[in-house]
C-alpha positions in Angstrom: 224.1 117.8 73.8 224.7 121.3 72.5 222.8 120.5 69.4 219.9 119.2 71.4 219.9 122.4 73.5 219.9 124.5 70.4 216.9 122.5 69.0 215.1 123.1 72.2 215.8 126.8 72.0 214.5 126.9 68.4 211.4 125.1 69.5 210.8 127.6 72.2 211.3 130.5 69.9 208.9 128.9 67.3 206.3 128.3 70.0 206.6 131.9 71.2 206.1 133.1 67.7 203.0 130.9 67.2 201.5 132.1 70.5 202.1 135.7 69.4 200.4 135.1 66.1 197.4 133.8 67.9 196.9 137.0 69.9 194.6 139.7 68.5 195.0 143.3 69.8 192.1 145.6 69.4 191.4 149.2 70.5 187.9 150.0 71.8 186.4 153.2 73.2 186.0 151.9 76.8 185.7 149.1 79.2 182.2 147.6 79.5 180.0 149.9 81.6 179.3 147.1 84.1 182.4 145.1 83.5 181.3 141.4 83.9 177.7 142.1 84.8 175.8 140.0 82.2 172.5 141.8 82.6 173.3 145.5 83.0 174.2 146.6 79.5 174.3 145.6 75.9 176.6 148.5 74.8 179.1 147.3 72.1 182.0 147.8 74.5 180.2 145.4 76.8 179.4 142.9 74.1 183.0 142.2 73.0 183.6 140.5 76.3 180.0 139.6 77.2 179.4 137.4 74.1 182.9 135.8 74.2 182.8 134.7 77.8 179.0 133.9 78.2 176.4 132.2 76.2 172.6 132.4 75.9 170.3 129.6 74.8 170.3 131.1 71.3 172.2 133.7 69.4 171.9 135.8 66.2 174.1 135.0 63.3 176.0 137.8 61.5 173.1 137.7 59.0 170.6 138.3 61.8 169.2 134.7 61.8 168.4 132.9 65.1 170.8 130.0 65.6 171.5 127.4 68.4 173.8 128.2 71.2 173.3 126.5 74.6 169.9 125.2 73.2 170.0 122.9 70.2 166.3 123.2 69.3 163.2 124.9 70.4 159.5 124.9 69.6 156.1 125.8 71.0 154.3 122.9 72.5 151.1 124.9 73.0 150.0 128.6 72.8 151.9 129.5 76.0 154.8 127.1 76.3 158.2 127.0 74.6 160.3 123.8 74.9 164.0 124.1 74.7 166.3 121.1 74.1 169.7 121.8 75.6 173.2 121.1 74.4 174.7 118.1 76.2 178.2 117.9 77.9 178.6 121.6 78.4 180.3 122.9 81.5 181.0 126.4 82.9 184.6 127.5 83.1 184.5 127.0 86.9 183.6 123.3 86.4 179.9 123.6 87.1 177.7 121.6 84.7 175.3 123.4 82.4 171.8 121.9 82.5 168.1 122.8 82.8 168.7 123.8 86.5 171.1 126.5 85.4 168.5 127.8 82.9 165.8 127.9 85.6 168.1 129.5 88.2 169.1 132.3 85.8 165.6 133.1 84.7 164.1 132.8 88.2 166.8 135.3 89.5 166.1 137.8 86.7 162.3 137.7 87.6 163.0 138.2 91.3 163.4 141.5 93.3 167.2 141.6 93.2 167.1 142.0 89.4 164.8 145.0 89.3 167.6 147.4 88.4 169.0 145.2 85.7 168.3 146.2 82.1 167.9 142.5 80.9 165.2 141.7 83.5 162.6 143.1 81.1 163.4 140.4 78.6 161.9 137.7 80.8 159.0 139.5 82.3 156.5 137.6 80.2 157.7 134.2 81.5 155.4 133.0 84.2 157.2 129.7 85.1 160.3 127.7 84.2 159.7 123.9 84.4 162.5 121.3 84.3 161.4 118.4 82.1 164.7 116.6 82.4 168.3 117.5 82.7 168.5 118.7 79.1 164.9 119.8 78.5 163.2 122.9 79.9 159.7 124.4 79.3 159.2 128.2 79.5 155.6 129.0 80.2 154.4 132.5 79.3 151.5 134.5 80.6 150.4 135.3 77.1 151.4 133.8 73.7 154.9 135.1 73.0 156.1 134.6 69.4 159.3 136.6 70.2 160.5 134.7 73.2 163.3 132.8 71.5 164.7 136.1 70.2 164.4 137.7 73.6 166.5 134.9 75.1 169.4 135.8 72.8 170.1 138.6 75.4 169.9 136.3 78.4 173.3 134.9 79.3 173.1 131.8 81.4 175.3 131.8 84.6 176.5 129.0 86.8 173.9 128.8 89.7 176.2 127.8 92.5 178.7 130.5 91.8 176.0 133.1 91.1 174.3 132.4 94.4 177.6 132.9 96.2 179.0 135.9 94.4 176.1 137.4 92.5 176.3 140.6 90.4 179.1 142.0 92.5 181.3 139.0 92.0 180.5 138.7 88.2 181.4 142.4 87.8 185.0 141.5 88.5 185.2 137.8 87.5 182.5 136.6 85.0 182.1 132.8 84.6 180.6 131.4 81.5 180.6 128.6 78.8 181.9 130.8 76.0 185.0 130.7 73.9 187.2 132.7 76.3 187.8 133.4 79.9 188.7 136.7 81.5 192.3 136.9 82.7 192.5 140.6 83.6 190.2 143.6 83.2 193.4 145.7 83.1 192.1 148.5 85.2 195.7 149.0 86.4 197.5 148.1 83.2 195.1 149.5 80.6 194.8 146.2 78.8 191.9 143.8 79.2 192.9 140.2 78.4 190.8 137.2 77.6 192.2 133.8 76.7 190.8 130.5 75.4 188.4 128.6 77.6 189.7 125.0 77.4 186.3 123.6 78.4 184.2 125.6 76.0 181.8 123.9 73.5 182.9 126.5 70.9 186.7 126.6 71.1 188.4 129.3 69.0 189.6 128.3 65.6 192.9 130.1 65.9 192.8 133.3 68.1 193.7 132.0 71.6 194.1 135.4 73.2 192.5 138.8 72.8 193.9 142.0 74.2 191.5 144.9 74.3 192.9 148.4 74.9 190.3 150.9 76.1 191.2 154.2 74.5 188.6 156.9 75.0 189.6 159.3 72.2 189.2 158.2 68.5 192.5 159.8 67.6 194.3 157.6 70.2 192.6 154.5 68.7 193.7 155.4 65.2 197.2 156.1 66.4 197.4 152.8 68.1 196.6 151.1 64.8 198.9 153.1 62.6 201.8 152.6 65.1 201.3 148.9 65.2 200.3 148.8 68.8 197.0 147.1 67.9 195.9 145.0 64.9 192.4 146.4 64.8 190.4 149.4 66.0 186.8 150.5 66.0 184.7 153.7 66.5 186.6 156.4 64.6 185.3 159.3 62.6 184.4 159.2 58.9 187.2 161.7 58.2 189.7 159.0 59.1 188.5 156.4 56.6 190.3 157.7 53.6 193.6 158.3 55.3 193.6 154.8 56.9 192.8 153.3 53.5 195.7 155.2 51.9 198.0 153.8 54.6 197.0 150.3 53.5 194.6 149.4 56.3 191.3 147.7 55.4 188.2 149.5 56.6 184.7 148.0 57.1 181.7 150.2 57.5 178.6 148.2 58.5 175.1 149.6 58.7 173.7 148.8 62.1 170.1 148.0 62.8 170.1 150.7 65.5 168.6 154.2 65.0 170.1 157.2 66.7 167.3 159.2 68.2 166.2 161.6 71.0 163.4 160.2 73.1 160.5 162.7 73.8 159.0 162.2 77.1 155.2 162.2 77.5 155.0 160.3 80.8 155.2 162.1 84.2 155.1 165.6 82.7 151.5 166.4 82.6 150.7 169.6 80.7 154.2 170.0 79.3 154.8 170.6 75.5 155.9 167.1 74.6 152.6 165.7 75.6 151.3 167.3 72.4 151.9 165.2 69.2 152.1 168.4 67.2 155.1 169.6 69.2 156.8 166.2 68.7 156.2 166.2 65.0 157.4 169.9 64.8 160.8 168.9 66.4 161.1 166.2 63.7 160.4 168.6 60.9 162.8 171.2 62.3 165.9 168.9 62.3 167.9 168.5 59.1 168.6 164.8 59.3 170.0 164.6 55.8 172.7 167.2 56.7 173.7 165.0 59.7 174.0 162.0 57.4 175.7 163.6 54.5 177.8 166.3 56.1 178.6 165.3 59.7 178.7 161.6 58.9 180.0 162.1 55.4 177.5 159.7 53.8 178.2 156.7 56.0 174.7 156.7 57.4 171.2 157.5 56.2 168.4 159.8 57.5 165.5 157.7 58.9 161.9 158.2 59.9 161.3 154.9 61.7 163.0 152.7 64.3 164.5 150.2 61.9 166.5 149.7 58.7 166.0 147.4 55.7 166.5 143.8 56.6 165.0 144.0 60.1 161.7 142.3 60.7 159.0 144.9 60.8 160.9 147.5 58.7 158.3 149.5 56.6 159.6 150.5 53.2 156.7 153.0 52.7 157.9 155.2 55.6 160.1 158.2 54.7 162.1 160.5 57.0 160.4 163.7 58.1 161.6 166.3 55.6 163.4 169.4 56.8 160.6 171.9 56.7 161.0 175.0 59.0 157.7 176.5 57.9 155.8 173.3 58.8 157.6 173.1 62.2 156.7 176.7 63.1 153.1 176.2 62.0 152.7 173.1 64.2 154.3 174.9 67.2 152.0 177.8 66.7 148.9 175.5 66.4 149.9 173.9 69.7 150.2 177.3 71.4 154.0 177.6 71.3 154.4 180.2 68.5 156.5 182.3 70.8 158.9 179.5 71.4 159.7 177.1 74.2 162.6 175.8 76.2 163.4 172.1 76.5 166.2 170.2 78.4 168.0 167.1 77.1 170.3 164.6 78.7 172.7 163.2 76.2 175.2 160.4 76.1 178.1 161.0 73.9 179.4 157.4 73.6 176.8 156.4 70.9 179.0 157.8 68.1 182.3 159.5 67.6 180.4 162.3 66.0 177.6 162.4 68.7 178.6 165.8 70.1 178.4 167.4 66.7 175.1 165.7 65.9 173.4 166.9 69.1 174.8 170.4 68.6 173.3 170.4 65.1 170.0 169.3 66.5 170.0 172.2 69.0 170.9 174.7 66.3 168.1 173.5 64.0 165.6 173.7 66.8 166.7 177.2 67.6 165.8 178.1 64.0 162.1 177.4 64.9 162.1 179.0 68.3 163.0 176.0 70.5 165.8 176.5 72.9 167.4 173.1 73.7 169.7 172.8 76.7 172.1 169.9 76.2 173.5 168.2 79.3 176.0 165.4 78.8 175.7 162.4 81.1 177.9 159.3 81.6 176.8 155.8 80.7 175.8 154.6 84.3 173.6 157.7 84.8 172.0 157.2 81.5 171.2 153.6 82.3 169.7 154.6 85.6 167.5 157.2 83.9 166.5 154.8 81.2 165.7 151.9 83.4 164.0 153.8 86.3 162.1 156.4 84.3 163.3 159.0 86.8 164.1 161.7 84.3 164.1 164.6 86.8 163.5 167.8 84.9 164.7 166.4 81.6 162.3 166.5 78.6 164.5 164.5 76.3 167.2 161.8 76.5 169.4 160.5 73.8 168.3 157.0 72.8 168.4 154.3 70.2 165.9 152.1 68.5 167.9 149.0 68.9 167.0 146.0 66.7 170.5 144.5 66.8 169.7 142.1 69.6 166.7 140.5 67.9 167.0 141.7 64.3 163.3 142.5 65.0 161.6 145.8 65.7 159.6 144.6 68.7 162.3 145.3 71.4 162.5 148.9 70.4 158.7 149.2 70.0 158.2 147.9 73.5 160.8 150.4 74.8 158.6 153.2 73.5 155.4 151.8 74.9 153.3 151.9 78.1 154.6 148.4 79.0 158.2 149.4 79.6 159.3 149.3 83.2 159.9 153.0 83.9 158.0 154.0 80.8 158.8 157.4 79.3 156.5 157.3 76.4 153.0 155.8 76.5 150.1 155.8 74.0 147.5 153.2 75.1 145.9 153.1 71.6 149.0 151.2 70.3 149.1 148.5 73.0 146.6 146.1 71.3 148.7 146.1 68.1 151.8 145.2 70.2 149.9 142.4 71.8 148.8 141.1 68.4 152.3 141.1 67.1 153.6 139.1 70.1 150.9 136.5 69.8 151.2 136.0 66.0 153.2 132.8 65.3 152.9 133.2 61.5 156.0 135.2 60.4 154.5 136.9 57.4 151.3 138.0 59.3 153.4 139.2 62.2 155.6 141.3 59.8 152.6 143.2 58.5 151.4 144.0 62.1 154.9 145.3 62.9 155.1 147.4 59.8 151.7 149.0 60.7 153.1 149.8 64.2 156.1 151.4 62.7 153.8 153.6 60.6 151.9 154.5 63.6 155.0 155.4 65.6 156.3 157.6 62.7 153.1 159.7 63.2 153.2 159.6 67.0 156.8 160.8 66.9 157.9 159.5 70.3 161.5 160.5 69.3 163.3 162.8 67.1 164.4 160.2 64.5 167.9 161.0 63.3 170.1 158.5 61.4 171.1 154.8 61.6 174.2 153.9 63.5 177.2 152.3 61.8 180.0 150.2 63.0 183.3 151.2 61.6 186.4 148.9 61.9 189.9 149.2 60.5 192.6 146.5 60.6 196.0 145.6 59.4 196.8 142.9 56.9 197.5 140.6 59.7 193.7 140.2 60.3 192.4 138.0 57.5 188.8 137.2 58.4 186.5 139.6 60.1 183.3 138.0 61.6 181.0 140.7 63.0 177.9 139.5 64.7 174.9 141.7 65.4 176.4 143.2 68.6 180.1 142.1 68.7 183.1 140.6 66.9 183.2 136.8 66.9 186.8 136.4 67.8 186.6 132.6 67.9 185.8 132.4 64.2 188.3 135.1 63.0 191.7 134.4 61.5 195.2 135.9 61.7 198.0 135.7 59.3 200.9 133.4 60.2 
């Protein structure tokens, strides 16, 4: 009897050890800005939970290729209809079935008045109707031919219609319900530890990691200390100066070039007669900023200076475009030609969460602009306020806001292009001459022809200078030897495919 009791004790200890080995602990800069709201943000701190709990019809692979998710196949049936064949036998974590009705309910809500403030609502604005063909087939009809629609849908997480109708955005903020690999156990607002665990009904069950603990630590130094002390297995978003020291301590460091461009958007909408309406002023600001110094000195060579809204490998990247050179004389000449030879004052709203070095980068921009007679007032704002300004277009007295050209969600330049166009809800930059080219790119189903159109648009935007182009963003991760397989998707880690040592 004693022996049997001892065996049970050993079994319990073994099971506890196995459970511990299946838990990944990771430090991140913050909780998601909108917690469980699937349509309010695609910030990386949001994506780590968003893409593990929820699914879209499609998703992008780590290589940036579109692959099946809740839809197994899709194809155009005519110039304005995309047909999606859905994955069978899928249920949401609350027991509701996933089917064509759930797809229709999700998209119909996003097109309705209650979704006007949601960032993701813009992704479905071209859909004119959702038709249910059968339980596992749905047709999406578009107002115009839309070659990009499948990529757009990578951002649209499908929600359970009964629960959504009952609890809506507010309920999902606290308790998201999806078909993904994990379910939320606790946001940890009281404990400081967000916990997600295996969703037993998911169609994509985790290979090994059954529990993820995310520690939101605001300061980079705190995240690095959490890793070196053994409190976490993995950390992200730390400065380039930490890379060598972490490697010396035996941690593995991954520095991935992101298809996102750090920039400062230059407003030419709603400010009639102001300096940034003049393309010469916008170009002057680009010539004034020493982007190579930002890349090589502040970021220590981990990023590259850019002159367009994409990096190599993204559909629409134009290899012929070079960054604006740092040319103070040229900048001053353009300002004088535009009537601002005596200088001017501009105001910027900046979000510092984009990079651990963001504050230093923006200060460098302000110092460089001062060298050509431009006084730039920097006003830091928090994420929710930035989202409000970005989505509404209500900039107040701001001339500039920090921004990105974000191709990560599509691996395609079109999303960023449309952001800097007249068609963006709450547009802040508009040049009507470029709209026909955007229409042509969206209507072109031939991939090679469409790429040429996008490259031409990129060249045009380089000349229009709707932003101060700065550098591409990078994702930096460090982990202990316990983490054996890193799978980094375009916007988040794929915990369900990662491995831990025994």
